[in-house]
C-alpha positions in Angstrom: 0.0 0.0 0.0 2.8 2.4 0.9 4.7 1.7 -2.3 1.5 2.2 -4.3 0.8 5.6 -2.7 4.4 6.7 -3.3 4.2 5.6 -6.9 0.9 7.4 -7.4 2.1 10.6 -5.8 5.3 10.6 -7.8 3.4 10.0 -11.0 1.1 13.0 -10.2 4.2 15.1 -9.5 5.9 14.2 -12.7 2.7 14.7 -14.8 2.1 18.1 -13.3 5.8 19.1 -13.9 5.5 17.9 -17.5 2.3 19.8 -18.0 3.9 23.0 -16.7 6.8 22.7 -19.0 4.6 22.0 -22.0 2.5 25.1 -21.2 5.6 27.2 -20.7 7.0 26.1 -24.1 3.7 26.9 -25.8 3.7 30.4 -24.4 7.4 31.2 -24.9 8.7 34.2 -26.9 5.5 36.1 -26.6 3.2 33.5 -28.1 0.8 33.7 -25.3 0.2 37.4 -25.8 -0.4 37.4 -29.6 -2.7 34.4 -29.8 -0.1 32.0 -31.3 -0.5 29.7 -28.2 -4.2 29.3 -28.8 -3.6 28.6 -32.5 -0.9 26.1 -31.6 -3.4 24.1 -29.5 -6.1 24.3 -32.1 -3.6 22.9 -34.7 -2.5 20.2 -32.2 -6.1 19.0 -31.7 -6.7 19.2 -35.4 -3.7 16.9 -36.1 -4.8 14.6 -33.3 -8.3 14.3 -34.8 -6.8 13.6 -38.2 -4.6 10.8 -36.7 -7.7 9.2 -35.1 -9.6 9.5 -38.4 -6.6 7.8 -40.1 -6.8 4.9 -37.5 -10.5 4.3 -38.3 -10.1 4.5 -42.0 -7.1 2.2 -41.9 -9.1 -0.3 -40.0 -12.0 -0.5 -42.4 -10.2 0.1 -45.7 -6.9 -1.8 -45.3 -6.2 -4.0 -42.3 -9.8 -5.2 -41.8 -10.2 -6.2 -45.5 -9.1 -9.3 -47.2 -5.9 -9.3 -49.2 -7.7 -9.2 -52.5 -10.0 -6.3 -51.4 -7.2 -4.2 -49.9 -6.0 -2.7 -53.1 -9.5 -1.8 -54.3 -10.4 -0.3 -50.9 -7.2 1.8 -50.7 -7.6 2.8 -54.3 -11.1 4.1 -53.5 -9.8 5.8 -50.4 -7.0 7.4 -52.3 -9.5 8.6 -55.0 -11.5 10.1 -52.1 -8.3 11.7 -50.8 -7.3 13.1 -54.2 -10.7 14.6 -54.9 -10.3 17.6 -52.5 -7.0 18.4 -54.2 -7.5 17.7 -57.9 -11.0 19.1 -58.0 -11.3 21.6 -55.1 -7.7 22.8 -54.7 -8.1 25.4 -57.5 -11.3 26.6 -55.7 -10.3 26.4 -52.0 -7.1 28.4 -52.4 -8.6 31.5 -54.2 -11.7 31.4 -52.0 -9.7 31.4 -48.8 -7.5 34.2 -50.3 -10.7 36.3 -50.5 -11.7 35.4 -47.0 -10.0 38.3 -45.3 -12.4 38.5 -42.3 -13.9 35.8 -40.1 -11.0 33.4 -40.3 -11.3 32.1 -36.8 -15.0 31.3 -37.5 -14.0 29.6 -40.7 -11.5 27.5 -38.6 -14.2 26.7 -36.1 -16.6 25.7 -38.9 -14.1 23.3 -40.4 -13.5 21.6 -37.1 -17.2 21.4 -36.1 -18.1 20.2 -39.6 -15.6 17.4 -39.2 -17.1 16.6 -35.8 -20.5 16.2 -37.4 -19.1 14.1 -40.3 -17.2 11.8 -37.8 -20.5 11.0 -36.2 -21.9 10.2 -39.6 -19.0 7.9 -40.2 -19.6 6.2 -36.9 -23.3 5.6 -37.8 -22.5 4.3 -41.3 -19.2 2.6 -40.7 -20.2 -0.5 -42.7 -21.9 1.0 -45.7 -21.2 3.2 -48.6 -22.1 6.4 -46.8 -18.7 6.1 -45.1 -17.0 7.4 -48.3 -18.8 10.7 -48.8 -18.5 11.4 -45.1 -14.7 10.6 -45.4 -14.5 12.9 -48.4 -16.1 15.7 -46.4 -13.7 15.2 -43.5 -10.7 15.4 -45.9 -12.0 18.5 -47.7 -12.5 20.3 -44.4 -9.1 19.1 -43.1 -7.3 20.5 -46.1 -9.3 23.7 -45.9 -8.3 24.0 -42.2 -4.6 23.6 -43.2 -4.8 26.4 -45.7 -6.6 28.7 -43.2 -4.1 27.9 -40.5 -1.2 28.8 -42.8 -2.9 32.1 -43.6 -3.6 32.9 -39.9 -0.1 32.3 -38.6 1.3 35.6 -39.8 -1.5 37.4 -38.0 -0.6 36.0 -34.6 3.2 36.0 -35.0 5.1 37.6 -32.0 7.6 40.3 -32.9 10.4 38.2 -31.3 9.7 35.1 -33.3 10.2 34.2 -37.0 7.6 32.5 -39.1 10.0 29.6 -39.4 10.2 29.1 -35.6 6.4 29.5 -35.3 5.6 26.9 -37.9 8.3 24.5 -36.5 6.8 24.9 -33.0 3.3 24.1 -34.3 4.6 21.1 -36.2 6.4 19.7 -33.2 3.4 20.1 -30.9 1.1 18.7 -33.6 3.2 15.6 -34.3 3.5 14.9 -30.6 -0.2 15.2 -30.1 -1.0 13.2 -33.2 1.2 10.3 -32.0 -0.5 10.3 -28.6 -4.0 10.5 -30.2 -3.2 7.7 -32.6 -2.3 5.4 -29.7 -5.4 6.4 -27.8 -7.5 5.8 -30.9 -6.0 2.3 -31.4 -6.6 1.6 -27.7 -10.3 2.6 -28.0 -10.7 0.4 -31.0 -9.2 -2.6 -29.2 -11.4 -2.1 -26.1 -14.6 -1.1 -27.9 -15.0 -0.6 -31.7 -14.3 1.8 -34.5 -17.6 3.7 -34.1 -16.7 4.5 -30.5 -13.3 5.7 -31.7 -15.0 8.0 -34.2 -17.4 9.4 -31.5 -14.3 10.2 -29.4 -12.8 11.9 -32.5 -15.9 14.0 -32.9 -15.6 15.2 -29.3 -12.0 16.1 -29.9 -13.0 18.2 -32.9 -15.7 20.0 -30.9 -13.1 21.0 -28.3 -10.8 22.3 -31.0 -13.7 24.2 -32.6 -14.4 26.0 -29.3 -10.8 26.9 -29.0 -10.8 28.3 -32.5 -13.7 30.6 -31.7 -11.7 31.9 -28.7 -8.8 33.0 -30.8 -8.0 36.7 -30.5 -10.3 39.1 -32.5 -7.4 40.5 -34.5 -7.2 37.2 -36.4 -10.3 38.4 -38.2 -8.8 41.8 -39.1 -7.3 42.1 -42.6 -3.9 43.8 -42.8 -3.9 44.8 -46.5 -3.2 41.2 -47.6 -3.2 40.5 -51.4 -3.3 37.3 -53.3 0.0 35.8 -54.4 0.9 33.0 -56.8 3.6 30.6 -55.8 3.8 28.4 -59.0 5.2 31.0 -61.5 7.2 34.1 -61.6 5.0 35.8 -64.2 2.1 38.1 -63.3 -1.3 36.6 -63.9 -4.4 38.7 -64.9 -7.1 38.3 -62.2 -10.4 40.2 -62.6 -9.0 43.5 -64.0 -5.9 43.3 -61.8 -2.8 41.2 -61.6 -2.1 38.6 -59.0 1.1 39.6 -57.2 4.0 37.2 -57.9 6.6 36.0 -55.5 10.4 35.6 -55.8 11.9 32.8 -58.0 13.5 31.5 -54.7 10.0 30.7 -53.4 9.0 28.9 -56.6 12.2 26.8 -56.7 11.9 25.9 -53.0 8.3 24.9 -53.5 9.1 22.7 -56.4 11.8 20.9 -54.4 9.5 20.5 -51.5 6.8 19.1 -53.8 9.2 16.4 -54.9 9.9 15.5 -51.2 6.2 15.5 -50.3 5.5 13.2 -53.3 8.1 10.7 -52.0 6.4 10.8 -48.6 3.1 9.9 -50.1 4.6 7.2 -52.2 6.3 5.6 -49.2 3.1 5.7 -47.1 1.0 3.8 -49.6 3.6 1.6 -51.3 5.3 0.2 -48.2 1.9 -0.7 -46.7 1.0 -2.9 -49.8 4.6 -4.2 -49.9 4.4 -5.4 -46.3 1.0 -7.1 -46.9 2.3 -8.8 -50.0 5.5 -10.0 -48.5 4.6 -11.2 -45.0 2.1 -14.1 -44.5 2.3 -13.8 -40.7 0.2 -11.0 -39.3 2.5 -10.3 -36.4 5.5 -10.0 -38.8 3.6 -7.7 -41.1 2.5 -5.5 -38.2 6.1 -5.4 -36.9 7.6 -4.5 -40.3 5.0 -1.8 -41.0 5.2 -0.5 -37.4 9.0 -0.2 -37.7 8.8 1.9 -40.9 6.0 4.1 -39.4 7.9 4.7 -36.2 11.1 5.5 -38.1 9.2 8.0 -40.3 7.5 9.6 -37.2 10.8 10.0 -35.4 12.4 11.4 -38.5 9.7 14.0 -39.0 9.9 15.0 -35.3 13.7 15.2 -35.4 13.9 17.0 -38.7 11.4 19.7 -37.6 13.2 20.2 -34.2 16.6 20.4 -35.8 15.5 22.7 -38.6 14.0 25.2 -36.2 17.4 25.4 -34.4 19.7 25.8 -37.5 21.4 29.1 -37.4 23.6 30.6 -40.1 22.4 28.0 -42.7 21.3 29.2 -46.1 17.7 28.0 -46.6 18.0 27.9 -50.4 20.9 25.5 -50.1 19.2 23.5 -47.3 16.1 22.8 -49.4 18.2 21.6 -52.4 20.5 19.5 -50.2 17.4 17.9 -48.6 15.9 17.0 -52.0 19.3 15.7 -53.2 19.8 13.5 -50.1 16.3 12.1 -50.4 16.9 11.3 -54.1 20.3 9.7 -53.3 19.0 7.4 -50.5 16.1 6.3 -52.7 18.6 5.4 -55.5 20.6 3.3 -53.0 17.4 1.6 -51.9 16.5 0.7 -55.5 19.9 -1.0 -55.9 20.1 -2.7 -52.5 16.4 -3.2 -51.6 15.4 -4.7 -48.3 13.0 -3.8 -45.6 15.9 -2.3 -43.6 16.8 0.0 -46.5 13.0 0.8 -46.9 12.9 1.9 -43.2 16.1 4.0 -43.7 14.5 5.7 -46.7 11.3 6.4 -44.7 13.4 8.0 -41.9 15.5 10.0 -44.2 12.5 11.1 -46.2 10.8 12.3 -43.1 13.9 14.2 -42.0 14.4 15.9 -45.4 10.6 16.7 -45.7 10.8 18.4 -42.3 14.0 20.3 -43.1 12.7 21.3 -46.6 9.5 22.7 -45.1 11.4 24.7 -42.5 13.6 26.0 -45.3 10.6 26.9 -47.4 9.0 28.8 -44.5 12.3 30.7 -44.1 12.4 31.6 -47.8 8.8 32.8 -47.8 9.5 35.0 -44.8 12.6 36.4 -46.4 11.4 36.9 -49.9 7.6 37.6 -49.7 6.3 41.0 -48.5 4.0 41.1 -45.5 0.9 41.8 -47.6 1.5 38.6 -49.7 2.8 36.3 -47.0 -0.5 34.8 -45.8 -1.6 34.0 -49.3 1.8 32.5 -50.2 1.7 30.2 -47.1 -1.9 29.1 -47.9 -1.2 28.4 -51.5 2.1 26.6 -51.0 0.4 24.4 -48.3 -2.3 23.5 -50.8 0.1 22.3 -53.5 2.4 20.5 -51.1 -0.5 18.3 -49.9 -1.6 17.7 -53.5 2.0 16.4 -54.2 1.6 13.9 -51.4 -1.6 12.5 -52.9 0.1 12.2 -56.4 2.9 10.3 -54.8 0.3 8.0 -53.0 -1.4 7.4 -56.4 1.9 6.2 -57.8 2.3 3.9 -54.8 -1.0 2.2 -55.5 -0.5 2.0 -59.3 2.8 0.0 -59.0 2.8 -3.7 -58.2 4.1 -4.5 -54.7 7.7 -5.4 -55.8 10.2 -3.6 -53.7 13.1 -3.0 -56.1 10.6 -2.0 -58.9 8.7 0.5 -56.8 11.9 2.1 -55.4 13.5 2.2 -58.9 10.5 4.1 -60.3 10.4 6.4 -57.3 14.1 7.1 -57.5 14.0 7.8 -61.2 11.1 10.3 -60.8 12.7 11.9 -57.8 16.0 12.3 -59.6 14.2 13.8 -62.6 12.3 16.2 -60.4 15.5 17.3 -58.5 17.3 17.6 -61.9 14.6 19.8 -63.3 14.9 22.1 -60.2 18.6 22.3 -60.6 18.3 22.9 -64.3 15.9 25.8 -63.7 18.4 27.2 -61.2 21.5 26.9 -63.3 20.2 27.1 -66.9 21.8 29.6 -69.2 20.9 33.2 -68.5 20.8 32.9 -64.8 23.5 34.4 -62.6 24.1 34.1 -58.9 23.0 37.1 -56.9 22.4 38.0 -53.3 18.8 39.2 -52.8 18.0 41.9 -50.3 17.0 40.7 -46.9 13.9 42.2 -45.4 14.4 43.9 -42.0 12.3 41.4 -40.1 13.8 38.4 -41.7 16.7 36.5 -40.2 20.0 37.0 -41.8 21.6 34.0 -43.7 25.2 34.8 -44.3 26.3 31.5 -45.8 26.2 30.7 -49.5 25.0 32.4 -52.6 21.5 32.6 -54.0 20.1 32.8 -57.5 17.5 35.1 -59.1 
C-alpha cells in the first residue's frame, strides 16, 4: 500500500511538472500574448483528430479487409483523398484568399463540420455512406490547413520568426497526433471503430471551441493581397494582376513538392509491400510499425533540428534535402530490403521536415507582408496535393520492392534535376537578394535570381 501511494504521488508530481513545461513552451517568446499559443493548441487538436480518423479508415479500408480487397479499398480511399486536391484545390485556395475576415469562425466551422461528419462515419461505418463522409472530412481538413497557414502571420510575435512559429506548431502537432493515434488504437481494441469516431468528434468539438476563442485580431485584414507561388509571371485576375513571388520561393516549393510526393509514395507503397511480403500477421505488423515509427521519429527530429539551425542558407538546405532524399532512394533501389526501406522512410521524413522549414524561411525572407499569408496558404495546398500524387503512384505500381523504389528514384532524380536545371540554366546568374528587415540573416552561401 505504501509503495503504491508513493508511486501514485510521484506520477502525479511528474505529470504536473511535464504539463507546466509544455504550457511554458507553448507560451514562450510572446506566443501567449499574440494568440499563437491558442492557434498552436487548435492545430495540435486538429492533427490529433486527423490521426484518429486515419486509424478508423485504416481499420475499415486496409487491415480489416481481405488481401484481394485491400488494393481496391485503398484505391477508393486514395480517390476520395485526391478529390479535395484535384477538384477543389483550385477553388479552395482562391476562395480562402478572398476570406479576409472571419477566419477564426472559418477555422471553427471546419472543425465542427468534421465533428458532425465523424458522427456520420460512426453511424455508417459498414456501408457506402462512409465514403462521402470521409470525403467531407478530408476536404474540411485541407481547408483547415490552408486557413491555418494564412492565420499564422496574424498571430506572429515580434520576437519570433515564421520559421520558428511553424516549426513549433509542427512539433506540438506531431507529438499530439502520436498520442492520439495510440489512444484511438486503444479505444478500437477495447470497444470498436464507431466509439473511436465518437471520441474523435468530441476532440474536434473542443478544437472548434478553442478556434472561436482565438483573438479578435485574427479576423482583421492587414492589407493582404493574393499571391501566386507556382510561377514568376504576373497573372491577370479580374481586372488586376495577381502579385507574384520571388523565384526563390518557386524553386523551394518545387523541391518540397518532390519531397512530399516521395512521402506519399512511401506511405501507400510500403503498406502494400508489407502485406504482399509477410504471411504472418505479427511479422507484417512489426515491419510496418518499424517503418512508421522510423518515419515519425524522422519527422519530429527534422522539424526540431530545422528550427534550431542558425547561419544555414535555406536555399541551399532545401536543395540538399531534396538531393539527399533522391540519393538514398537510388541506394534503396539497388540494394532493396526492408531495412533500407525503413532507412528511406526515416531520411524522407527528416528531409521533408527540413525542406518545409527552409521553405518557410524563404517565404518569410522573400515575400512582402501583404502577400505572405496568401503565399503560405497556396504553398500548403500544392504540397498536400503532391503527397496525394505520390500516393497514387504507390497504389499504381505492383508490390515489388526493387521495382517500386526504382520508379520512385527515377522520378525523384528527374524532379530534382529539373529544379537544378531551372536554377543553373543559361541566362541565370548568382545574386544576393535583399533581406527584409524582419527576416533572419543568412550569411552563408549564394543565392540565384
